[in-house]
C-alpha positions as a Markdown table, in Angstrom:
| # | Residue | x | y | z |
|---|---|---|---|---|
| 1 | Met | 55.0 | 36.4 | -174.6 |
| 2 | His | 54.9 | 36.3 | -178.3 |
| 3 | Glu | 52.8 | 39.5 | -178.7 |
| 4 | Lys | 55.5 | 41.7 | -177.2 |
| 5 | Ser | 58.2 | 40.6 | -179.7 |
| 6 | Ala | 55.8 | 41.5 | -182.6 |
| 7 | Gln | 55.3 | 45.0 | -181.2 |
| 8 | Ser | 58.9 | 46.1 | -181.1 |
| 9 | Gly | 61.7 | 46.3 | -183.7 |
| 10 | Pro | 61.2 | 46.2 | -187.5 |
| 11 | Met | 58.0 | 44.2 | -187.2 |
| 12 | Ala | 56.3 | 46.7 | -185.0 |
| 13 | Gly | 52.7 | 47.3 | -185.9 |
| 14 | Leu | 52.2 | 44.1 | -187.8 |
| 15 | Leu | 48.9 | 43.0 | -186.3 |
| 16 | Phe | 49.0 | 39.6 | -188.0 |
| 17 | Leu | 51.9 | 38.7 | -185.7 |
| 18 | Arg | 50.0 | 39.1 | -182.5 |
| 19 | Glu | 49.4 | 35.9 | -180.6 |
| 20 | Asp | 45.6 | 36.1 | -181.0 |
| 21 | Glu | 46.0 | 36.5 | -184.8 |
| 22 | Val | 48.4 | 33.5 | -185.0 |
| 23 | Arg | 46.0 | 31.4 | -182.9 |
| 24 | Leu | 43.2 | 32.4 | -185.2 |
| 25 | Ala | 45.4 | 31.2 | -188.1 |
| 26 | Gln | 45.8 | 27.9 | -186.4 |
| 27 | Asp | 42.1 | 27.6 | -186.0 |
| 28 | Met | 41.5 | 28.4 | -189.6 |
| 29 | Ile | 44.1 | 25.9 | -190.8 |
| 30 | Phe | 42.5 | 23.2 | -188.7 |
| 31 | Phe | 39.0 | 23.9 | -190.0 |
| 32 | Ala | 40.1 | 24.3 | -193.6 |
| 33 | Asn | 41.9 | 21.0 | -193.5 |
| 34 | Arg | 39.0 | 19.2 | -191.7 |
| 35 | Asp | 36.6 | 20.4 | -194.4 |
| 36 | Leu | 39.0 | 19.8 | -197.3 |
| 37 | Val | 39.5 | 16.1 | -196.4 |
| 38 | Glu | 36.0 | 15.3 | -195.2 |
| 39 | Ser | 34.6 | 13.9 | -198.5 |
| 40 | Ala | 37.9 | 12.1 | -199.3 |
| 41 | Asp | 38.0 | 10.6 | -195.8 |
| 42 | Ala | 34.4 | 9.2 | -196.3 |
| 43 | Leu | 35.3 | 7.5 | -199.6 |
| 44 | Leu | 38.5 | 6.1 | -198.1 |
| 45 | Ala | 36.7 | 4.8 | -195.0 |
| 46 | Asp | 34.2 | 2.9 | -197.2 |
| 47 | Met | 37.2 | 1.2 | -198.7 |
| 48 | Gly | 38.9 | 0.4 | -195.4 |
| 49 | Phe | 41.6 | 3.1 | -196.0 |
| 50 | Gly | 42.5 | 6.3 | -194.2 |
| 51 | Arg | 44.4 | 9.6 | -194.6 |
| 52 | Ala | 47.8 | 7.9 | -194.7 |
| 53 | His | 46.6 | 5.9 | -197.7 |
| 54 | His | 45.4 | 9.1 | -199.3 |
| 55 | Arg | 48.8 | 10.8 | -198.8 |
| 56 | Thr | 50.6 | 7.8 | -200.2 |
| 57 | Leu | 48.4 | 7.7 | -203.3 |
| 58 | His | 48.8 | 11.4 | -203.8 |
| 59 | Phe | 52.6 | 11.5 | -203.7 |
| 60 | Ile | 53.0 | 8.3 | -205.8 |
| 61 | Gly | 50.5 | 9.7 | -208.3 |
| 62 | Arg | 52.3 | 13.0 | -208.5 |
| 63 | Asn | 55.7 | 11.2 | -208.8 |
| 64 | Pro | 55.5 | 7.9 | -210.8 |
| 65 | Gly | 58.5 | 5.8 | -210.1 |
| 66 | Leu | 59.0 | 7.3 | -206.6 |
| 67 | Pro | 61.5 | 5.3 | -204.6 |
| 68 | Val | 60.2 | 3.9 | -201.3 |
| 69 | Gly | 63.0 | 5.7 | -199.4 |
| 70 | Glu | 61.9 | 9.0 | -200.8 |
| 71 | Leu | 58.3 | 8.3 | -199.9 |
| 72 | Leu | 59.4 | 7.6 | -196.3 |
| 73 | Asn | 61.1 | 11.0 | -196.2 |
| 74 | Ile | 58.1 | 12.8 | -197.6 |
| 75 | Leu | 55.6 | 11.3 | -195.2 |
| 76 | Gly | 58.0 | 11.4 | -192.3 |
| 77 | Ile | 57.1 | 7.9 | -191.1 |
| 78 | Ala | 58.9 | 4.7 | -190.2 |
| 79 | Lys | 59.3 | 1.7 | -192.6 |
| 80 | Gln | 56.9 | -0.3 | -190.5 |
| 81 | Ser | 54.2 | 2.4 | -190.7 |
| 82 | Leu | 54.6 | 2.7 | -194.5 |
| 83 | Ala | 54.4 | -1.1 | -194.8 |
| 84 | Arg | 51.0 | -1.1 | -193.1 |
| 85 | Val | 49.8 | 1.5 | -195.5 |
| 86 | Leu | 51.5 | 0.4 | -198.7 |
| 87 | Gly | 50.8 | -3.4 | -198.2 |
| 88 | Pro | 47.0 | -3.1 | -198.7 |
| 89 | Leu | 47.4 | -0.6 | -201.6 |
| 90 | Ile | 49.7 | -3.1 | -203.4 |
| 91 | Arg | 47.6 | -6.2 | -202.5 |
| 92 | Gln | 44.4 | -4.5 | -203.7 |
| 93 | Gly | 45.9 | -3.4 | -207.0 |
| 94 | Tyr | 46.3 | 0.3 | -206.5 |
| 95 | Val | 50.1 | 0.5 | -206.3 |
| 96 | Gln | 52.8 | -1.4 | -208.1 |
| 97 | Gln | 56.5 | -1.9 | -207.1 |
| 98 | Thr | 59.2 | -2.3 | -209.6 |
| 99 | Pro | 63.0 | -2.7 | -209.0 |
| 100 | Gly | 65.2 | 0.3 | -209.6 |
| 101 | Arg | 66.9 | 0.7 | -213.0 |
| 102 | Thr | 70.4 | 0.8 | -211.7 |
| 103 | Asp | 70.0 | -0.6 | -208.2 |
| 104 | Arg | 67.7 | -3.7 | -208.3 |
| 105 | Arg | 67.3 | -3.6 | -204.5 |
| 106 | Gln | 65.6 | -0.2 | -204.8 |
| 107 | Arg | 61.8 | -0.3 | -205.0 |
| 108 | Leu | 60.1 | 2.2 | -207.3 |
| 109 | Leu | 56.4 | 2.9 | -206.7 |
| 110 | Ser | 53.8 | 3.8 | -209.3 |
| 111 | Leu | 50.0 | 3.8 | -209.4 |
| 112 | Thr | 48.2 | 1.0 | -211.4 |
| 113 | Pro | 45.3 | 2.1 | -213.6 |
| 114 | Ala | 43.0 | 1.4 | -210.6 |
| 115 | Gly | 45.3 | 3.5 | -208.4 |
| 116 | Val | 45.2 | 6.4 | -211.0 |
| 117 | Glu | 41.4 | 6.2 | -211.0 |
| 118 | Leu | 41.2 | 6.2 | -207.2 |
| 119 | Glu | 43.7 | 9.0 | -206.8 |
| 120 | Arg | 41.7 | 11.0 | -209.4 |
| 121 | Arg | 38.4 | 10.4 | -207.5 |
| 122 | Leu | 40.0 | 11.7 | -204.3 |
| 123 | Phe | 41.5 | 14.7 | -206.1 |
| 124 | Asp | 38.2 | 15.6 | -207.7 |
| 125 | Leu | 36.5 | 15.5 | -204.3 |
| 126 | Gln | 38.9 | 18.3 | -203.1 |
| 127 | Tyr | 39.3 | 20.2 | -206.4 |
| 128 | Glu | 36.1 | 22.0 | -206.2 |
| 129 | Arg | 36.6 | 23.3 | -202.7 |
| 130 | Leu | 40.1 | 24.4 | -203.5 |
| 131 | Ser | 39.4 | 26.0 | -206.8 |
| 132 | Met | 36.3 | 27.9 | -205.4 |
| 133 | Ala | 38.5 | 29.2 | -202.5 |
| 134 | Phe | 41.2 | 30.3 | -205.0 |
| 135 | Arg | 38.7 | 32.0 | -207.3 |
| 136 | Glu | 37.1 | 33.9 | -204.3 |
| 137 | Ala | 40.5 | 35.0 | -203.0 |
| 138 | Gly | 42.0 | 36.1 | -206.3 |
| 139 | Gly | 45.5 | 35.7 | -207.8 |
| 140 | Pro | 47.5 | 37.9 | -205.4 |
| 141 | Ala | 45.9 | 36.3 | -202.3 |
| 142 | Val | 46.6 | 32.8 | -203.7 |
| 143 | Glu | 50.2 | 33.7 | -204.2 |
| 144 | Gly | 50.4 | 35.1 | -200.7 |
| 145 | Phe | 48.7 | 31.9 | -199.4 |
| 146 | Arg | 51.4 | 29.8 | -201.2 |
| 147 | Lys | 54.1 | 31.9 | -199.6 |
| 148 | Val | 52.7 | 31.4 | -196.1 |
| 149 | Leu | 52.4 | 27.6 | -196.7 |
| 150 | Arg | 56.0 | 27.5 | -198.0 |
| 151 | Gly | 57.1 | 29.5 | -195.0 |
| 152 | Met | 55.6 | 26.9 | -192.7 |
| 153 | Met | 57.5 | 24.1 | -194.3 |
| 154 | Lys | 60.9 | 22.8 | -193.3 |
| 155 | Pro | 63.7 | 23.5 | -195.7 |
| 156 | Ser | 63.8 | 19.9 | -196.8 |
| 157 | Ala | 60.1 | 20.1 | -197.9 |
| 158 | Arg | 60.8 | 23.3 | -199.9 |
| 159 | Ile | 63.8 | 21.7 | -201.6 |
| 160 | Trp | 61.7 | 18.6 | -202.5 |
| 161 | Leu | 58.9 | 20.7 | -203.9 |
| 162 | Asp | 61.3 | 22.8 | -206.0 |
| 163 | Arg | 62.9 | 19.7 | -207.4 |
| 164 | Ala | 59.6 | 18.0 | -208.1 |
| 165 | Glu | 58.2 | 21.1 | -209.9 |
| 166 | Ala | 61.4 | 21.3 | -212.0 |
| 167 | Cys | 61.0 | 17.6 | -213.0 |
| 168 | Arg | 57.4 | 18.1 | -213.9 |
| 169 | Ala | 58.2 | 21.3 | -215.9 |
| 170 | Ala | 61.0 | 19.3 | -217.8 |
| 171 | Arg | 58.5 | 16.6 | -218.7 |
| 172 | Lys | 56.1 | 19.0 | -220.3 |
């Protein structure tokens, strides 16, 4: 049982490692995500889109010129799945593809002006909930929250985030 391992050794007494506390954290993550995406899901559904479209718009918007291969890695989906998501976004004028600068076979993805506007609307629907929660929790709690989220990520996601943040900082 997981509780036993949390009660012996250097982690002894850390109540947040008990199984019931970890299960509560799972519940909270589920409900927080459900409530965070609810309004964006409704807007997307009205447009015939879903969460995969939202994730795609988000990552392309955060990383203009994103290679298709990198988007596949970020989303952790197969080419066929991405084609089903990306196709409508391209046909409806939200995403554009351009050939790579050095490798013309490479496809680089960017949002069109309509895509930027849609991604912004989706972000704005979630911004208020996130910023309110961050304000209520305070700086140290937000930093702790980020550490927990980072700890939940695979090393490849951490590396990707670090690199993306470094690129954004270099552009400023």
